[in-house]
ROTORPA-598156 format. One record per atom (N, C-alpha, C): x, z, y. Coordinates in pm, whole numbers, plus 50000, padded with zeros to 5 digits. Example, Ala and Ser with C-alpha at 12.3 -4.5 7.8 and 13.67 -1.06 7.14 Angstrom:
513195078049431;512305078049550;513205078049670;512855070849775;513675071449894;512905078750003;
END
This chain:
126757921688255;125457925588198;124387923188305;123277916388268;122307913088370;121447925188408;120747923688519;119987934788578;118937940188481;118237930988416;117127934788326;117617943588212;118707939588149;119207946888033;119767960488074;120457960788189;120987973488238;119857983488262;118797978588328;117667987388356;117007992088227;116927983188128;116307986788001;117087997987933;118427997187934;119238007487872;119038020887941;118938020688073;118708032988148;117368039088109;116348030388100;115008035188066;114978041487928;115648034987832;115588039687695;116418052287674;117278055487768;118108067487754;117388080087800;116218078587861;115498090187916;114458095287818;114858097387694;113938102087592;113578116787616;112328119987602;111878133787619;111908140887486;111718153987487;111928162187368;110988158787255;109768154387282;108808151687175;109028138287106;110118131587134;110428118987066;109868106987134;108978108687233;108458097387308;109248095987437;109108084787499;109818082487623;108818079687733;108958087087842;108068084787955;108288070888014;109488065187988;109818052188046;109508040687952;109148043587828;108858032387737;107688024387793;107848011487805;106788003787871;105598001387780;104447999787839;103327993587768;103637978687754;103077972687651;103337958387625;102007951487597;101757940587666;100597932187637;101117918287600;100817914087478;101227900887431;099987891987424;099967881487504;098827872387513;099197859087448;098447855287345;098687842687274;097487833487294;097737821487342;096677811487356;096787801287243;095727793887220;095617785287102;095657770487144;096667763187099;096837748887132;097207746887280;097997755787334;098347755387475;099717748687490;099727736187532;100977728687545;101777733387666;103067730287667;103987736287764;103667732587908;103207720287932;102987716088071;101587719088122;100767725788041;099407729388086;099447742588161;100237742488268;100487754188349;100807749488490;100157755488587;100427751488724;101887752988761;102517763788715;103917766288748;104827755388693;104397748588588;105197737788531;105057724888611;104267725088719;104107713388804;102897704988772;101977710288693;100777702888654;099637706488750;099247697188835;098217700188934;096817700888873;096677696588747;095367697288682;095157710688609;096227718288596;096137731288528;095927742088633;094757748388631;094417758788728;094747772288666;095977776888690;096447789188628;097157798188731;096497801988839;097177809488945;097737822888898;097037829688806;097527842888764;098747841588672;098707832088579;099887829888495;101047824788579;100737816888682;101797812188772;102477823888844;101687833888884;102277845688948;103227852888853;102807854088728;103687860488629;104987852688614;104877839288613;106077830988600;106977832188722;106377832488840;107167832988964;107897846288982;107327856888928;107917870088947;108587875488821;108427868388710;109037872588584;110037862488535;110117860888405;111037851488343;110237840288278;110537828188318;109837816388268;110827808388183;110477806388057;111327798987964;110877784387963;111667775888025;111287761888046;111277753887917;112037758087818;112167750387694;111737758487573;110647765887587;110147773787475;109517764587371;109737767787243;109187759787134;108637769287027;107807763686940;107417770586818;108167763986702;108497771786603;109237766386490;108327758786394;107027761786398;106037754286321;104817751886409;104467739186438;103377736386531;101997735986464;101587747186410;100227748686359;099907763586368;098657766786400;098347780486440;098657790586331;098247787986208;098367797886102;099827801286074;100647791186052;102057793786022;102777799686143;102437794986263;103067800286383;102747815086401;101507818886376;101107832886392;101757841586285;101897836186164;102607843586059;104067845686098;104647835786163;106027837086212;106127847986318;105167848286410;105197858386516;105027872486460;104177873986361;103997887186301;105217891486220;105757882186142;106797885786045;108217884486097;108407876586204;109757873986252;110527864486164;109817855686090;110457846785994;109927832586006;110777823085970;110377809085968;109317806585859;108567795885876;107637791785771;108367789585639;109587784685646;110387782285526;110527795085445;110497806485513;110647819385446;109297825185406;108377826585504;107127833485470;106167824885391;106327811785395;105527802485314;104017804185334;103627808785451;102207810985475;101657799985564;100567793885519;099887783985600;098447782985554;097717773085602;096337771185560;096277769785407;095217775085350;094927774485207;095817783485124;096707791285190;097447801385115;096547813385091;096957821684997;096307834584983;096757843685096;096717856685075;097167865785178;098677864585197;099127867685318;100557867485346;101227878285262;102447875985222;103147885585137;103207899285206;102807909585133;102797922985190;104207927585226;105227922385153;106607926185184;106967922585328;106437911285376;106767906885511;105987914485617;104857920085579;104077927885675;104577942285688;105437946585598;106007959985610;106867961385734;107387950185783;108217950585904;107587942686018;106277940286011;105597933486121;105727941786249;105877934986362;106167942386485;105117952986519;103787950586502;102837961186538;102947973386447;103287971286321;103447982686229;104627991386271;105737984986305;106907992586346;106657999786478;105927993386569;105588000086695;104668012086670;103708010186583;102788021086552;103548032986494;104478029986404;105278040686344;106198047286446;106538039986552;107418045386656;106648052786765;105328054286748;104558062086844;103738053986942;103718040786927;102888032487014;101448032386965;100518031787058;099108029587028;098898014487027;098508008986913;098487994386897;097067989186882;096817977786943;095497971586935;095587956586923;094547950786866;094477936186853;093037931586871;092877920686950;091567914286965;091757899186965;090897892386889;090917877786888;091247872186752;091907860786753;092187853086632;093517857186573;093477865286468;094717869086402;095317856986332;094487849286261;094937836786201;095717838386074;095857850586025;096637853385904;095817862585814;095707859085687;094967867585594;095857879385553;095367891285581;096087903485544;095067914585529;095107921485416;094047930985382;094257944985439;095367947285507;095647960785554;095987960785703;095127954585783;095397954085927;095387967885991;094767977885924;094797991385978;096207997285977;097107991585896;098497995885898;099227990486021;098687979686077;099327973386191;098787978686324;097457980886328;096807983686456;095937996186446;095948003986553;095028015386561;093598010486582;093437999886662;092127993686678;092307978686662;091397972286590;091537958086564;090167951786549;090007939986609;088817931786587;089287917286576;089167911886458;089667898486425;088487888786427;088507878886516;087407869186526;087947856186584;087217845586559;087587832386612;086287825086645;086397812186669;085197804186692;084247805786573;082967804586598;081977806486493;081727793186422;082237791986299;082127779486224;080737776086176;079787785386192;078417782486150;077747772286241;078287770886361;077627762586461;078477750286493;077817739286521;078497726986560;078157723486705;077917733686784;077607731686925;078227743187004;077777745187128;078397754987217;078357769187161;077467771887066;077387785387009;078657789086933;079477779186902;080767782286838;081617791186928;081487789287060;082207797487157;081317807787225;079997806387213;079067815587277;078237822787171;078807832987111;078037840887014;078327855887026;079337859587103;079647873687125;078877878687248;078607891687249;077827897187360;078587908587428;078357909787558;078757921487635;077467927587687;077127939287636;075797944787666;074747935887602;073837930887683;072807921887632;073097907287660;074247904687724;074567890987764;075467884187661;075087872287621;075957864087538;076977857387627;078257858887593;079317854187681;080267845087604;081057837687681;082097829287622;083117838087551;083677832887443;084627840487363;085827845087446;086247836787539;087357840587627;086987852687711;085787852487765;085307863787846;085217876387761;084767875087639;084637886687549;086007892787520;086997884387492;088337889387462;088927896487583;088707890887701;089167897487823;088547911187842;087247912187813;086567925087828;087097935287726;087377930887604;087937939887504;089287945187550;090067936687617;091357941087669;091177951587779;090227949087869;089947958687976;089517972087917;088637971687817;088167983987752;089317991387684;090197983887620;091347989987553;092217997487653;092507991087767;093357997187869;092688009787924;091368009087945;090638020687996;090698032487900;090658029587770;090528040087669;091838043787601;092918037287634;094198039987568;094638054287598;095228061187500;095718074887524;096728075187638;096718085787712;097618086787827;098988092187789;099108098187670;100368104587633;101238096087542;100878083687522;101728074887443;101618060687498;102688052987486;102618039087532;101758030787439;101298019387487;100488010787401;101087996787392;100727990087285;101007975787271;099697968987233;099217960387320;097977953087298;098297938387273;097877933387157;098067919287123;096717912287138;096677902187223;095447894487247;095667880187201;094687874987131;094817861287081;093547853587117;093627846187226;092487838287271;092297825987183;091067822587153;090787810187079;090937797887167;090737799687296;090887788587391;092367785087406;092637772187434;091717761087457;091437752487334;091477758487215;091277750787091;089917743887091;089897731187054;088647723887039;087857729386921;086547727886926;085737731186809;085517718286732;086287716486627;086427703386563;085127697586510;084217706086468;082977700986408;081917697286510;082177699886638;081187697286742;081467684086812;080467676186839;080687663486911;081347665387046;081007676087117;081557678187250;082947684487250;083357690387138;084707695587117;085077707587204;084947706287338;085407716887428;084237723687497;084287737087502;083217744887564;083867755487653;083457755687779;084097764387876;083067773487942;083577783788004;082727793088078;082257786488207;081067790288251;080497784088372;081357786788495;082157797288493;083027800188609;084037789188636;084367781488534;085367770788552;084747756888545;083427756188543;082747743288521;083027733188631;083257737888753;083467728588864;084907723788875;085787729888800;087197726288809;087407711788765;088087703888843;088417689788817;087207680588823;086107685288878;084877677188879;085077663888950;085847663589056;086037651189133;087417644989113;088087649089007;089417643888977;089347633188869;090347624588867;090537614988758;091897617688695;091887621188569;093127624288498;093807611088460;095067609088493;095737596588454;095927595988303;096037583988248;096237582688103;097567588788061;097677592887935;098927599287890;100037589087873;101287593587873;102397584387844;102377580287698;103027569187669;103157564187531;101797562887463;100837557187534;099487556287477;099067541887446;100037532787444;099737518787411;099657516887260;099057505887219;098967502787075;100357502287011;101327497087085;102677496087029;103257509987000;102927519887082;103407533487058;102777539386932;101507536486913;100847541186791;101387534086667;101597521286676;101997513486559;103407516686512;104217523286595;105557527286552;105537539286459;104397545986446;104317557786361;104307553886213;104777562986125;104657560485980;103197558985940;102967552085831;101597549485784;100817562385764;101497572785712;100797585285686;100317591785815;101027589885924;100597595186053;099437586786106;099567573786095;098507564886146;097177566986073;097267571085947;096037573185870;095627587885864;096337596485937;096127610785922;095187616986023;095127630386020;094207637986104;094497636286253;095757634586290;096067633186433;095387620886491;095347610286414;094657598186460;093147599886454;092647605786345;091207607886334;090677616086450;091367626686485;090877635286592;091067628786729;091997619686741;092097611686863;090807603686884;090237598486774;088987590986787;087837600086827;087917612886793;086877622286834;086967625386984;088167624787041;088387630687173;088827620787281;089657611087245;090367603887350;090297588687340;089497583187254;089597568787228;088847560087328;088127565887424;087537558287534;087897565187665;087967557787775;088297564187904;087327575287941;086037573087916;085057583387951;085277595987867;085497594187739;085707605587650;086997612987687;088017605287719;089307611287757;089137620287879;088457615387982;088257623388103;087497636288071;086427635087996;085597646787966;086357657187883;087087652287783;087767661587692;088967668287758;089777660687829;090967666587891;090567676587999;089527673288076;089037682988176;088517695588106;087837693787994;087377705387918;088537714087871;089587707687826;090787714887782;091347723387896;091487717288014;092047724688127;091087735488177;089787733088169;088817743188212;088887755488122;089137753287994;089237764687902;090487772887931;091587766187966;092797773488005;092567781288134;091837775288228;091497782288352;090687794888323;089837794288219;089067806088181;089957817288130;090987813888053;091947824088007;092647830288128;093007821988224;093697827088342;092847837288417;091547835088426;090657844788491;090727858388421;090817858088287;090877870688213;092227877588231;093297869688244;094597875588272;094547883088405;093867877188503;093717883788633;092937896888621;091887896888542;091077909088523;091887919888453;092697915788356;093537925388284;094547931688379;095167923588463;096147928888557;095497938188660;094267934788699;093557943488793;093267957088729;092917956988602;092647969588533;093917978088518;095037971488491;096307978688485;096597985488618;096397978188726;096657983888859;095717995488889;094457994088851;093478004688876;093868017588804;094448016288686;094848028088609;096268032588641;096938025688732;098298029388767;099328025888662;099028015688581;099908011788472;100647998688500;100387992788614;100937979488640;102437979488658;103037990888696;104477991288719;105267993688591;104557996488481;105257999488356;104627992188237;104057980488263;103457972588155;104057958588156;104747955288048;105327941988030;104247932687976;104137920788035;103157910887990;103907898487940;103597894387818;104177882387760;103047872487735;103207860287782;102207849687762;102867838187687;102197833387582;102767822387503;101637814387438;101897801687407;100997793587327;101427793787181;100467792687088;100847793186946;101407779986896;101107769086967;101717755986938;101357746687053;102007735187057;101687725387160;100467717287123;100327705387186;099087697887167;099237683687222;098787673987146;098747660187194;097467658087275;097627653087396;096477649087477;096437633787486;096547627287372;096437612787366;097767605487360;098897612387372;100187605687358;100277599187219;100797586987216;100937579187092;099597576687024;098507578187101;097147577087049;096917587186936;097337599586965;097187610586870;096537622486938;095987631486858;095457644286906;095997655386817;095727667686859;096137679686786;097637681586789;098237686586681;099637690986685;100327686286556;100957695286483;101527693086350;102837685386346;102997675286431;104187666786423;105317672986505;106507667386492;107697673586550;108017669086692;107167661086754;107397656986893;107217668986987;107847667887105;107817679087198;106407682687244;105527672787256;104147675887295;103517685787198;103977685587074;103427693986969;104127707386956;105447707786977;106177720186950;106467728387076;106407722387195;106747729887316;105517737187370;105747749487417;104667758287463;105107765587589;104137770687667;104517779587778;104987792987723;105947798987789;106387812487755;106837819587883;106177830787910;106487839088027;106677853387980;107747859688024;107947873988002;108017880588139;106987888288171;106907895088302;107157909888281;108247914888340;108577929088334;108597934388477;107607942588515;107517947188654;108677956188695;109447961088598;110577969888629;111797961988676;111707948688668;112837940088702;112457931788823;113247932688928;112947925289051;113427910889044;114307907888950;114937894588945;114067884488871;113797873188933;113077862088869;114067852588803;113667846988689;114517837388619;113697825488570;114237813488587;113787801688514;114897798588413;114617800488286;115647799688183;115617786088115;116767779688107;116877766588043;117037767587892;117617778487844;117907779687700;116617779187619;116717774087497;115557773287408;115167787387364;113887790587379;113317802787324;112247798787224;112017807487124;111147803787012;110067814386988;109007810286921;107997820186882;108587830886791;109567827286711;110187836586618;110967847586691;111247845386820;111957855286901;111027865886960;109727863486956;108777872687020;108787886586955;108667887886823;108657901486767;109957909086793;111087901986789;112367908486820;112367913786962;111827905887053;111797909587194;110867921287219;109707921287155;108757932287172;109357945387122;109987944987004;110617957086953;111737961787045;112497952387096;113597955787187;113067962587313;111967957587368;111367963787486;110957978187458;110497980687335;110017993987298;111128003187251;112347998087242;113448006287195;113438008187045;112827999086972;112757999686826;113747989686768;114527993886672;115557985486613;114937973686540;115507961986558;115037949986491;115407950386343;114457947886252;114787947686108;115807936886076;116607939485976;117647929885938;117067916985884;115827917385834;115237905085779;114677895985887;114577900886011;114097892186120;115087880786140;114557869286176;115387857486197;115427853086343;114797860786431;114767857286572;115817864486652;115857861386779;116767867486875;115967875086980;116637884187047;116017891587157;116117883087284;114987880987349;114967873187474;115127882587593;116157880687668;116347888287792;116457878187906;115967881988023;116167872888137;117647869588151;117917856988170;119277851988161;119717845988293;120997843988305;121497836488419;121077822088406;121237814388512;120597801188516;121367790288444;122647792388415;123417781688353;123277782188202;123287770688141;123147769787997;124297776587925;125507775487981;126657781687918;126487796887910;125977802988016;125747817388013;124667820887912;123657812387903;122617814887804;123207815287664;124127806387635;124737806087502;125547818687475;126157824287581;127007835887559;126197847787510;124907848587541;124137859987496;123517857887359;123777846587297;123437845087157;122117838487125;121457832187220;120237824887186;120587812487105;119627807587028;119887796086942;120017783387024;121027775386993;121107762287057;120667751286961;120397754886835;119847745486738;118697752286665;117507746786676;116307753286626;115747745486508;115457752486398;114767746286285;113297744686321;112787732386309;111377729586332;110807723486205;109607727386167;109077722886038;107567724886033;106937716585954;105507718085924;105367714385777;105167724385691;105337722585547;104037722385469;102907723785535;101637724085464;101467711185384;101317712585254;101187700985166;099737696385164;099377688885265;098007684285283;098057669385313;097307661685238;097467647085242;097227641185380;096347647085459;096007641085588;096967644785700;097937653485669;098947657385768;100307656485701;101077645985725;102367644785657;103327655685701;103867663585608;104807674085646;106117668285697;106787675785783;108037670985841;108947682785870;110217679885892;111217690385914;112377684585993;113057692986070;114187688186147;114747698986236;115477694986337;116087704386431;115937699086573;115937708586668;115927705086809;117027712786880;117767706086966;118707712587055;118247709987197;119007714487295;118637711487433;118707696587462;119607689487393;119827675287422;119267665787317;119077670587193;118747661487083;117577666687000;116897657286938;115837660386841;116037651286719;116057657586601;116097650086475;115007655486384;114257646586320;113347651086216;113097639886116;112567644086001;112257634685893;110967639285827;110347630285754;109097633385685;109407637685542;108867649185502;109227655385375;108877646485257;107777639085266;107337630885154;108067617485145;108897614685241;109827603285234;110927606085336;111977612585290;113017617185382;113837605885442;113597593585396;114267582285459;113607578485592;112397583685617;111717581485745;112237591785845;113207587785924;113897596786015;113717592386160;113727602386250;113647599286393;114687607686467;115317601386565;116367607786644;116147604286790;116127614386876;115877612087019;116917619687102;117417612887205;118307619287302;117437624687414;117047637187403;116067643087493;116557643287637;117837644587654;118387645187789;118097632387866;118197620887797;117957607887861;116557602487833;115887608087733;114607602587687;113637614187660;113187621187764;112367633187742;111017630487679;110497618287691;109197615287629;109347610687484;110577609787436;110857605787297;110267591887268;110647582587352;110127568987341;110977560187251;112287562887241;113207553887170;113857561087053;113477557186933;114047562986811;115417556786785;116467565186784;117837560586769;118357561786625;117487565586532;117967568986398;118647557386326;118257545286354;118837533886283;119907526586363;120277532286478;121317525986559;122687531386519;123587522486485;124887526186433;125677534886531;125467532886660;126207540386760;125907555386754;124787559186694;124407573186688;124487578686546;125207571786458;125287575786317;125907589686302;126937592786379;127587605886364;126657617186410;125887614786517;124917624886562;123847626886456;123367615886402;122337616586297;122837624786179;124047621786132;124587628886016;124767643686045;125247646786164;125467660786201;124147668486202;123087662586258;121797669486265;121107669886130;121317659586048;120847660085908;121447672285837;122777673485847;123467684385780;122997697885833;122787698685964;122317711286021;120927714685970;120067704585957;118737706885900;118847712485759;119677706285677;119847710885539;120397725085534;121327728285622;121907741785625;120867752285661;120047749385761;119027758985803;117937760485697;117587749585632;116607750385523;117127759385412;118387757685375;118977765985270;119057780585313;119367782885441;119517796685489;118197804085488;117097797285519;115827804185540;114827802685425;115267798085309;114307796585200;113777810185156;112577810285104;111877822585068;112497828884943;113017841084954;113627847284835;112627851084728;111337851384763;110317855184666;109737843184592;110137831184628;109587819184566;110637812584478;110267809684355;111137802184267;110757787584264;111497779884186;111177765784165;111077763384015;110327753383974;110267750183832;111657747083777;111917751283655;113207748983591;112957743983448;114047741883375;113927738283235;113147725583210;113397715183287;112617702983277;112907695783145;111857690983082;111977682782961;111027670982973;111547659182949;110707647182940;110937641182802;109887640082724;110087634182591;109947619082599;110007612582486;110087597982484;108757591182508;107667599082519;106347592782533;106127585082664;106367590182789;106897603582814;105807613682846;106027625982800;105287637482849;106297646782916;105817654683011;106717662783092;106377677583075;107417685883074;107237700383063;108237707183154;107887718883199;108777726783284;108417741483270;109337749983312;109117764383312;108627768583449;107467774883452;106927780183577;107737792483616;108247793183740;109077804683777;108287817683772;108957828383733;108277841283723;107727845783858;108377841783968;107917845884100;106527840384131;106147829484066;104857823184093;103697830884035;103957839883940;102957846983860;102267837183767;101477827983824;101027816583745;100827804583836;100737793183777;100677780483848;099227776483873;098917772983999;097597767784031;097537752584031;098677746284053;098707731684060;100137726784056;100297713784045;101627707884043;101597694084107;102777689284144;102967675384186;104227670384118;104107659184049;105197653783970;105577640084025;106867638084051;107387625384101;108247618783996;108047605883976;108917597783891;109437586383977;110777584883980;111397575184069;112297565683992;112537554284053;113377543983989;114857546484012;115207555484105;116607558284133;116747572484181;117957577684171;118227591284219;118017592084370;118397581584444;118207581584589;116727582984625;115887575384554;114447576284579;113967590684552;114407596284442;113977609884407;114467619984510;115707618484555;116257627684655;115477627084786;114877615584814;114047613984934;112597617984911;112317623684792;110957628184756;109957616684748;110457605184704;109597593384690;109397590484541;108177591684494;107857587984357;107387573484354;108347564284363;107957550184372;107447544784239;107737551584129;107197547683998;105877554983972;105867567884004;104627575683990;104687588084076;103657590184154;103457602584229;102107608084186;102127618884112;100867624484060;099997629984173;100617632184292;099997639584401;099607653484350;098907661084430;098607674684388;097537674584279;097867680484167;096947681684054;096637696484038;095377699984049;094987714084037;094857717283889;095937722383832;095987725183689;097077735283661;096877743283559;097897752683515;098767746783404;098497734683368;099267728483261;100717726183306;101657730683224;103067728783253;103847723683133;103147720583026;103777714682908;102977702482864;103697692582817;103027680682765;102187673482868;102597673882995;101847666883099;102057651883081;101007644283059;101177629983029;101537621783152;102317611683130;102697602283236;101477593983276;101347590883405;100187583383451;100507572483550;101727567283545;102117557283644;102237543283588;103087535083650;103317521283608;103977520883472;103877509683404;104487508183272;106007509783284;106577517183190;108017519883191;108727511083089;109977507883118;110777499383028;111627508082937;111667504482812;112437511882713;113927511282747;114567522982743;116007523682764;116457523982908;115547521583003;115907521583145;115867535983197;116887540283273;116867554083325;115857555583439;115087566283431;114177570283538;114507584683577;113957588883690;114297602083743;113007609283782;112947622283754;111727629483784;112017643883829;111067649583899;111097663583937;109667668083963;109507681083985;108167686683999;108217698484096;107107700684164;106927713084239;105557718584202;105337731384231;104087737684191;103467745284308;102207749084290;101507758384378;101327771384302;101717782584363;101757795184289;100417802284292;100407814584247;099167822184234;098447824184366;099197824084478;098587825184610;098517811784681;098677801084605;098577787384656;099697783984754;100827790884744;101997787084820;102727775984746;103297766884820;103957755284761;105427758284738;105897755984617;107317757784589;108107745884642;109417747384648;110277735884668;110307727684540;110777715284550;110907707184429;112007712784339;111817710784210;112867714084113;114047704784131;115137707984065;116227698384055;115737686283976;116247674684008;115817662583939;116447661383801;115827653083720;116337650483585;116077636083549;116987630183473;116807616383428;116217616183288;115557605183254;115037603383118;114907588483091;114787585182963;114557571382921;113407571282821;112557561582831;111477559982733;112087555382602;111627561382492;112147557582362;113307565982316;113757575382399;114837584382360;114307598682355;114877607282271;114397621082261;114517628282394;113627638082415;113697646082537;114977654082543;115497656182661;116747663282680;116467675882760;116897687282708;116687699782780;117627700782898;117247708582994;118077710083114;119277718983090;119267727182983;120397735882953;120707735082805;121847740282768;122237740082627;121467750582548;121547749382415;120847758982330;121367773082354;120467782982355;120897796782375;121477802582246;122207813682256;122657820382134;121487826682062;121647828781932;120617835281851;119267828581867;119257815481863;117987808381879;117107810481757;115807808781771;114907810481658;115287801281542;114817804981425;115177797481305;114637783281310;115257773881238;114747760081236;113297759381191;112907768181097;111517767881051;110557771581163;110937781981240;110087785881352;110057775081458;111217768681482;111237757881580;110307746581539;110317743381411;109457732481365;107987736181378;107687748981349;106297753281355;105777753681499;106607758981588;106127761481723;106617751181825;107427741681784;107927731881879;108827738381982;109697747681936;110507755582029;111597747082091;111757748282222;112847741782295;113477751982388;114807753382387;115457762582482;115427756882623;115257765582719;115267760782858;116047770182947;115507773683064;116317780583163;116497795383130;117727800583133;117937814883108;117137823483205;116667834783153;115937844083239;114437842683231;113937832683158;112497830883144;112107832182997;111017838882971;110487839782836;108997836982845;108627824682824;107237820682844;106737813582718;105657818282666;105057812182549;103827804482591;103787791882558;102607783782587;102047778582456;100807781782427;100177777482303;099087767482338;099147755582275;098137745382299;097537741282164;096697749682105;096137746281974;095137734781984;095067726981880;094057716581870;093417717481731;092377710081708;091627711181583;092497707781464;092347715581357;092927711881228;094357715981207;095197715181310;096607718581288;097227722681421;098347729181410;099087733081529;099957721381574;099667715981691;100497705281744;101607711381827;102417702881888;103597707881958;103227718082064;103847729482054;103717739882155;105117743382201;105197752582290;106507755082349;106717769882373;107857774782328;108227788482360;109647788182413;109827793682530;111127793482597;111747807382582;112707808582492;113297821582463;114817820982466;115407817282579;116857817582587;117337832082592;118527834382552;119197847482559;118457858282481;117517854682394;116817864682315;117667868382194;117907881382176;118657886082060;117647892581966;117397886481856;116417891681763;115627880281702;114827883681604;114087873481530;112727870881594;112407858181607;111077854081648;110347849381524;109267856381491;108497852581370;107207845881415;106907834781350;105687827581385;104977823381257;103657823381263;102907819281143;101587812881186;101047805281092;099767798781115;098927800180988;097647802981006;096767804280890;095397798680925;094867789980833;093477785880849;092647795180763;091857803280833;091077813480763;089777807980706;089257797780770;088027791580721;087937777680782;086867770880753;086667757580812;086487758280963;086097769981007;085787771081151;086747780081227;087777785281162;088637794781232;090087793281188;090967792781284;092397792481256;093087803081341;094157808581290;094847819481358;096317815781375;096787817281497;098197815581528;098757829381561;099897832781503;100477845881529;101957844281560;102427851781659;103847851881690;104257866081722;105437869781673;105987882981699;107327881281768;107447887481884;108677886581962;109477899281944;110797898481954;111627910481940;111357920582051;111797932882028;111417943982114;111977943082255;113017935082275;113627934682408;113017924182499;111937917782455;111407906382529;110427910982637;110657905482756;109677906482864;109187892282883;107917889682868;107477875782865;106147874182934;105777861682948;104497857983006;103837848182910;102617850882872;101907842382777;100877834382854;101027821182850;100097812382918;099217805582814;097917807182828;096977802282727;096167790882784;096167779682716;095417768082763;094387764382658;093347772382652;092287769982556;091007775582613;089947773882539;088637778482585;088587793682591;087957799582692;087887814182703;087067820682592;086337812682514;085587818582403;086517822482288;087737816982285;088667820482180;089147834782202;089627841082096;090007855182100;091517856682098;092017865282184;093447868382186;093617883282161;094447886482064;094797900282034;096257902482069;096547912682144;097917916282178;098177930082120;099107930682022;099387943281951;098097949381896;097237940781846;096017945281780;094837947381872;095047947182005;093957949382098;093547936582169;092267934982192;091777923082260;092187923682407;092567912182460;093047912082598;092137903282684;092177906382813;091387898782910;092147885882944;091537874682922;092197861782949;091567854683069;090997862483159;090317856483274;091237847183352;092497851283366;093427843283444;094367835083356;094087834883226;094847826583133;096317830283125;096687841883176;098087846083171;098147860683129;098997863583032;099177877282985;100637880883002;100897892083066;102267896883082;102617905882964;103787903682907;104267911682795;105427920282843;105297933382825;106377942482860;107287944182739;108527948682761;109427950782647;108797960182545;108937956782417;108347964482308;108017954982195;107247959682098;106837950981988;105697942382038;105897929482045;104897920482101;104347911481990;103167914881943;102497906281844;101277900081911;101247886881912;100117879881972;099397872281863;098097873981856;097277865981766;096287858181849;096237845281823;095267836681889;094317831581782;093067835681789;092057831781692;091207820881755;091277808881702;090647797281762;089457792981679;088317791881744;087117786981678;087147771681681;087157765581565;087237750881559;085937744781511;084877752081522;083587747081474;083127734981554;
END
């Protein structure tokens, strides 16, 4: 048992009568934004001026191979709060609020409940409406998007002085330490916006005047893999994406490269100054011997490698970050080779505080380790890490894969045949893609399988996928929206010429791309001309009520000119043939009861009601009451729990059990009971 863990057990055993522990450490977690792993003096980078962070690394535990599981700030921060992979929490840009279920076990909430005084200052990066449940004191802020100049970083004040955002966050930390209760331990989470560029500003980087002279007389050498040939090896979606666009903003000329990279390092130097001030305040209050400090970046960053900027992709420049755990109670210094992850941070913080890790957490506890990799493995750290970036955004191609100490495999989600394989041990810059070399076929297959296994293990239990696919002979497409989605905000439909193409998520016949629509029945085909009798393959994914992206449905084949085929067999006690003819009823996936009505002028055209496993009579009727009004009525048996999706003008009237209902969101939930729905349509 190593020294650190032994000491921790001793400390946690000295509980006092009031339930608190005099030995429970204070914890400060410092997160920087876009801080790549080698932007640290301790890592051997002479351009990174980080003397205070270097001291923490020299006297604490430095994780040489720390990575984030998702290299983008929002998803990475959601992972740190929730202890879960992006594959599980499904939170990223353009999502609604993070699922409240996952915040019930967020590390600050559990610490607060365990008697810690909790605080947060800076960029939370996650939408959540109940931050008071997490923190006793909280101030959530980031760069000011109203400005496209230095005011983006200079808008906060200390007294009457407008100061850099980094300086402001440091001062908030000092104030927190000064004012923290003396009878309980604290956990302070700080999230600096630096060294993130301000994307809308021509100058991009803005630093405090204290670091303005840093690197003034230096010349930064060009990055590795920055030739045209390195850029041209990227997939088309990468070459046309945001990483390339932002490279043109920052690094596409020698003069711009020097100015921007120096700005990046100056902003990191500014964070280091605040770390020094925080440590000085701890010492002044006599807290320095019992305060653990953790420093980490939320994701890596391209500084011109492959002629790219920003992050998002699965290369090490993007996923690797600095990680330091400094515990003043431990005299032993460690440089750890084993892979550590952002997902391990909440587990580690709870462990330091003596709080049990929730069973839903997917991370490991990081303890200072012995120096050999074999010993690291014995304590249970991951030797194969799931890495992914799943945001469905056209300018950033999503990707997924795994990283080990020796190997990296990843593929692009929108065309899984685009694969890359690197032997990191021999090729640390990831210059030579081995994916198509026969000599490495067994390694490729093994890492492919491991990727699939981890994806299956970590999928979100709260997210469903579309089911009950039907393609008619036109073709028009229909599917059942999963109940977990509440309702559908959009969809993407793929039609492929072969099952292999479809399995690789390639719609070579038609890719609808993201369509912002709630329509899930009778979706018309919009691709190349189809041949009668030839088999085609299709699937669909949706965006749910909080704009989270589902996984793709299972694929289905169809032929033009042949009747649509349901994904499942007819259910027992199906509605009468007359009702089927009237309502266009088709059985689909068991467990769903969804009625979709699509009235048109003059007559009821094909609609769809999915009522598998329903025991009882479904009665449906239609009446034209006048030249300008028609009424559709359906009565469901008493055991039905259903969802009514209405695709018509909001001026039309819907009565549910005789009462008018609010159709603002076009979805009505039906609870078990007598369910009579009347849709009165004005056809004037």
